[in-house]
C-alpha positions, 0 to 999 in steps of 0.5 A: 827867222827867229831863233829860240835858245834852250828848249828849241835845240836838239836834245843831244846838245843839252847837259845830262850830268848825274847830278841833274834833277831828273837823274837825281830823282831816279837815283833816290828811288833806287836807294829807297828800294834798296833800303826797304829791302834791308829793313825788317819785314814789318817795317818793309810792309809799312814803308813799301806803299810810300816808296811806290807812291813816289816818295813825294818826288814824281808819279811813276806811270810805267813803261808806256808813259816813258815811251810816249815821253821818249817819242815826244822828245825824239820828235822835238829833237828832229824838229829842232834839227829841221829848224836849224837846217832851214835857218842855215839854208835861208841865211846862205840863200840870203847871201846869194840874193844880196850878191845878185842884187849888188850886180843885177838890176834886171827884171829877172833879178827883181823877181828873184828878190820878190820870190825870196821875200815871199818865201821868207814870210812862209818860213817865218810862219812855219818857224813860228808854228815850230816855236809855239809847239816847243813852248806849249809842252814841257817834256821834262815835267815830272807829272807829264801825262801820256796824252800830253806827250802824245799830243806834243809828239804829233804837233812837233812831228807836224812842225818838222814836216812843215819845216822840211817842206819849206826847206825843200822849196828853198832848195828848189828856189836856190837851184833856179837862181843858178844862172843869175848867181853865176852871172853875179859872181862872175862880175864880182870876180871881175871887179877888183882886177878891172879896177886895179888894171884901170889904176895901173893904166892911168899910172902908166899914162901919167909916167909916159906923159912925164917922159914926153915932157922931159924930152921937150914935147908939150903934149898939152892935149894929152895932158888935158885928156888925162886930167879929165880922167881924174873924177873917174878915178875918184869914183873908182876909189869910192867903190862899188858899194856907192856906185854899184857893181855894173857901173863900176865895171863900166867905169873901169873899162872906160878909164882903162880904154881912155888911159891906154889911148893917152899912154900909147899916143904919148909913147908915140909922140917922139916918133910922130915928131920925127916923122913930121919932120921927115915928111916936111923935108920930103914934101918940100923936095918934091914940090921943088922937083914938080916946079922943075917938071912943070916947066917942061909941060909947055914944050910938050904941048907945043909939040902936040899942037904942031904934030897932032889935031886939036882933039889930041891935046885940048884937054891938056891946055890948062896943065901948066897953069894948074900945075903952077897953082898947085905947087904954089898952094902946096908951098903955102901949106908947107909953111903952115905945117912947119909952124904947126910943128914948131908949136907942137900942134900935131893934128894940125900939122898932120892935116896940112901935110896930107893936103900938101901931098894931095896937091902934089899928087894931082900935079904929078899926075897932070904933068905926067899925063902930058908926057905920056900923051905925047909918047903914046901918040908918037907910038900909034902914029908910027905904027897903029897896027900894034894897038889894033892887034893887041885889041883884036887878040883880047877880043878873040881870046874872049870869044874862045872862052865864050865858046868853050864847051858850047855849040853857040855862045850865050847871047849875054856874052856874044852881044857885047863881044860882037859890038866890040868887034864893030867898035874896033873896026870903026876906030880903025876906019877913023885913022883914014884921012889926012889928019887922023884923030889918034887920041880918039883911036887910042881911047876907043881901043882902050874902051874895047879892051875894058868891055872885053875884060868885063865879059871875060870876068862875067863868064869865069864867075858864072862858070865858077859858081856852076862848078 
């Protein structure tokens, strides 16, 4: 918007000293009238027409002319005030638009910029009309005609109305920018703290890394990760003016996250080293113990072969060899893990120790399975009735639950329970004969109990949903 100096500003801002030309002309006219009143009558008659002719300074056109001049001046002052308000509002809105553009590149933000530019062109038009109206009429002229004053008043009033209308449109546009401006201001408010947090976290990570190295740990991988954040810090220092607010915020968050990860790992590194040492010692001890336990599998298998049918122990035949192989592999991996720890290759050491643990767990389960098989077969061979009663109790308990509150059970519940009863009877019948398959009997009763447990869970779930 163009701004004019001098005549475009409100009248109240101008200087009206007693010595101004307009005020001086009025004082001169008054002095002439007083002087004429003191002259002798003949001289007064001669001078009076000249005094009322204006004394050669300005034409005197009466009260109506002065009223029109005053009205025109008031319209000029009102238009100047409207012009100033519109200019101020446009400047404020431009700051809001610049704030949005700095943060937001969405279609909504782009539309706001386009609408603001269109509104600026409209404001330029009404401002030009106002300035033209001011320039076209000199309301301070001594010979200002009443018709000219009336025309000036009309044009300046129209200019004020147009300026007011533009101001109202600008205010409505400003209100519509509320959500975009709030979002932009929120991001701008986040910018400086986010960048500072990223810098401080990088510093903390660097200090933590120095402390770790001072303790004799290399942490080369952490040092490489921290060094990779150097270019990102440079861009943060260059500022949002060069890289944009959204990208700078994202970069600050990314640097903060990565630097925090480096700091946390560096601070945990001494503990990680100590934990690796403890696991190495513990797994070596466990491998030695499993070597001893694996030697007990052969006597167990010998007894199983001597007392029970082949079906009771055939699946355990490879346990001794497999256990020995697993322990051998575990010991080899332990040596590799020890070298990785000495070289401070922490991820490799951790992975190798996890492999050792899995091998030893598998060996432990296989060795334990052989001893557990002999114990269970001894118990059922001595008294199978205990296993039978245990299974029948589970079936009867499920049947009572299926009949609770009903005359007849649901078929989807009754059928598997009836099948379980028949399956148990067949398992009991398999014990008759000279060389019963006790392991088959145990696996059947276990399967029956699992089936019954599933039916019970189904009944309780259905009744719980219907409650």
